[in-house]
Every structure is written in C-alpha cells, then in structure tokens.
C-alpha positions in Angstrom: -28.9 46.5 -7.0 -31.4 46.0 -4.2 -35.1 46.8 -5.0 -37.5 47.5 -2.2 -40.7 45.6 -3.3 -43.1 46.3 -0.5 -44.6 49.4 -2.1 -45.1 47.4 -5.3 -46.6 44.4 -3.6 -49.0 46.6 -1.6 -50.3 48.8 -4.4 -52.0 47.4 -7.5 -50.9 49.3 -10.5 -47.5 50.3 -9.0 -44.5 50.2 -11.2 -40.8 50.9 -10.9 -38.5 51.5 -13.8 -35.0 49.9 -13.7 -31.9 51.1 -15.5 -28.4 50.4 -14.3 -25.1 48.7 -15.0 -23.1 46.2 -13.0 -20.2 43.7 -13.2 -21.2 40.2 -12.0 -19.1 38.7 -9.2 -17.2 35.4 -9.7 -17.7 35.4 -13.5 -14.7 36.5 -15.5 -16.3 35.7 -18.9 -19.1 38.2 -18.5 -18.1 41.8 -18.5 -20.3 44.8 -17.8 -24.1 44.1 -17.8 -26.6 46.8 -18.8 -30.0 46.1 -17.2 -33.2 47.9 -18.3 -36.8 47.1 -17.6 -39.4 47.3 -14.9 -41.0 45.6 -12.0 -44.8 46.1 -11.8 -48.0 45.0 -10.1 -50.9 44.2 -12.4 -54.1 42.7 -10.8 -52.1 41.7 -7.7 -49.5 39.8 -9.7 -45.9 41.3 -9.3 -43.8 40.8 -12.4 -40.2 41.6 -13.3 -39.4 42.2 -17.0 -35.9 43.3 -17.8 -33.5 43.1 -20.7 -29.8 42.4 -20.0 -27.1 43.3 -22.5 -23.7 42.0 -21.7 -20.3 41.4 -23.3 -19.1 37.8 -23.4 -15.3 37.5 -23.4 -13.9 34.0 -23.3 -12.1 31.4 -25.3 -13.4 29.1 -28.0 -14.0 25.6 -26.6 -12.6 23.9 -29.7 -9.6 26.0 -30.8 -9.0 28.3 -27.8 -9.2 31.5 -30.0 -10.6 34.6 -28.2 -14.3 35.0 -28.4 -15.8 38.5 -27.8 -19.5 39.1 -28.6 -22.3 41.2 -27.3 -25.3 39.2 -26.1 -28.8 40.1 -25.1 -31.2 38.3 -22.8 -34.8 39.0 -22.0 -35.6 38.1 -18.3 -39.1 37.7 -16.9 -40.2 36.4 -13.5 -43.3 36.4 -11.4 -42.3 37.5 -7.9 -44.1 36.3 -4.7 -43.6 36.9 -1.0 -44.5 33.3 0.0 -44.8 29.9 -1.7 -47.2 27.2 -0.8 -45.3 24.6 -2.9 -41.6 24.7 -2.4 -40.9 22.9 -5.7 -42.6 25.5 -7.8 -40.2 26.9 -10.4 -42.7 29.3 -12.0 -42.4 31.9 -9.2 -39.4 33.7 -7.7 -39.6 33.9 -3.9 -38.7 37.3 -2.4 -38.9 36.7 1.4 -38.0 40.0 2.9 -39.5 42.3 0.2 -35.9 43.1 -1.0 -34.9 41.8 -4.4 -31.2 41.4 -5.2 -31.5 42.0 -8.9 -27.7 41.6 -9.6 -27.8 38.0 -8.3 -31.0 37.1 -10.2 -29.7 38.6 -13.5 -26.3 36.9 -13.0 -27.9 33.5 -12.4 -30.2 33.9 -15.5 -27.3 34.8 -17.7 -25.2 31.9 -16.5 -28.1 29.5 -17.1 -28.6 30.8 -20.6 -25.0 30.3 -21.8 -24.5 27.5 -24.2 -22.6 24.4 -23.1 -20.0 25.0 -25.8 -19.0 28.5 -26.9 -17.4 28.5 -30.3 -15.6 31.2 -32.3 -17.7 30.2 -35.3 -20.3 27.5 -36.1 -17.8 25.7 -38.4 -14.8 25.8 -36.1 -12.5 22.9 -36.9 -10.6 23.0 -33.6 -7.0 22.0 -33.1 -5.1 18.9 -34.1 -4.9 16.5 -31.1 -1.4 15.4 -32.1 0.5 18.5 -33.1 -1.7 21.3 -31.8 -2.1 23.2 -35.1 -5.2 25.4 -35.3 -7.1 23.7 -38.1 -9.0 26.9 -38.9 -5.8 28.5 -40.0 -4.0 25.7 -41.8 -4.2 21.9 -42.4 -1.6 19.8 -40.6 0.3 16.8 -42.0 -0.2 14.6 -39.0 -1.3 11.0 -39.5 -3.3 9.3 -36.8 -1.0 6.8 -35.0 -1.8 3.2 -35.4 -2.9 1.2 -32.4 0.0 -1.1 -31.4 -2.5 -4.0 -31.1 -3.4 -3.6 -34.8 0.1 -3.1 -36.1 0.2 -6.7 -37.4 -2.9 -6.1 -39.5 -1.4 -3.0 -41.0 1.7 -4.9 -42.0 -0.5 -7.6 -43.5 -2.5 -5.0 -45.6 0.7 -3.3 -46.8 
C-alpha cells in the first residue's frame, strides 16, 4: 500500500487512518498481515504508528515440527522528507512523499523474528544419530566413541 504523505507533511494536525491486509513478497513463513494504525503530523513531526498482526507458519529449528502461531508487532517510525545525517537510524526517509507501507512493515516483521523459532520452549530436538524426535520418545542410541580414544575405553573396561 502506497500512502501519499505530502498533505500530512504540509498540514500540522493532519492524520490518516490505515487499515488493510497484505501478503508479503518473498517471505513464505509469514502469511497474511493485518495492518491497523495511523500516520499523523503533530507539531511538525510526522509519525507512523501501526499494529501488524500476522500468522507465522514455519518449522521448528530443533525438531522440524510445524509451528503455526499468530504474532502481533507494534511499529512506530518518525518520517522525514530529508536527512542531514545519513547514518541516523531514528528517522525513516521518505524521499518522494510516497510511503511503501508494505515494504516497511515486512522489513520490521523480519527484523523482529527470533533467530530460532521453536515449537515449545522445552523442545528437545531430534537425535543426531537415529533422527528420532526426542519430544515424542526417547531413543536407545549411544554416542559413538571417538576412534582415537578407543584404547582408553578398552583400558577402562
């Protein structure tokens, strides 16, 4: 969704409500995203405050079980039409007074995802030797002995 920001930048007190749904491109794990919020100008400062509700549909990083959950993310940015300092991360630059909200929301969602997505906090994963899901049953595998230490094992037996 593109938002024309020129009327908001030019009029103090202007406000635009946002409510729509989209599917992010190039991101198979994130299904439909519902975006609700507003962009507004208060005392010459243009702000974006939206709430994104989306469905995360992926696999657990430890046991590969399907993970489906609804997530919610509050997104807030200060919007500017020009920057004096290129390295400033506090402001979001909108050069042509058109904001591609889909891209901004998609980026914020991807940056907020955890590095590991687990089916549960106490997920045990899978056995590295036989592939058994350790959340479902315990396997009978024994860790193989390093061949360099085989002589020590025989000495201890």
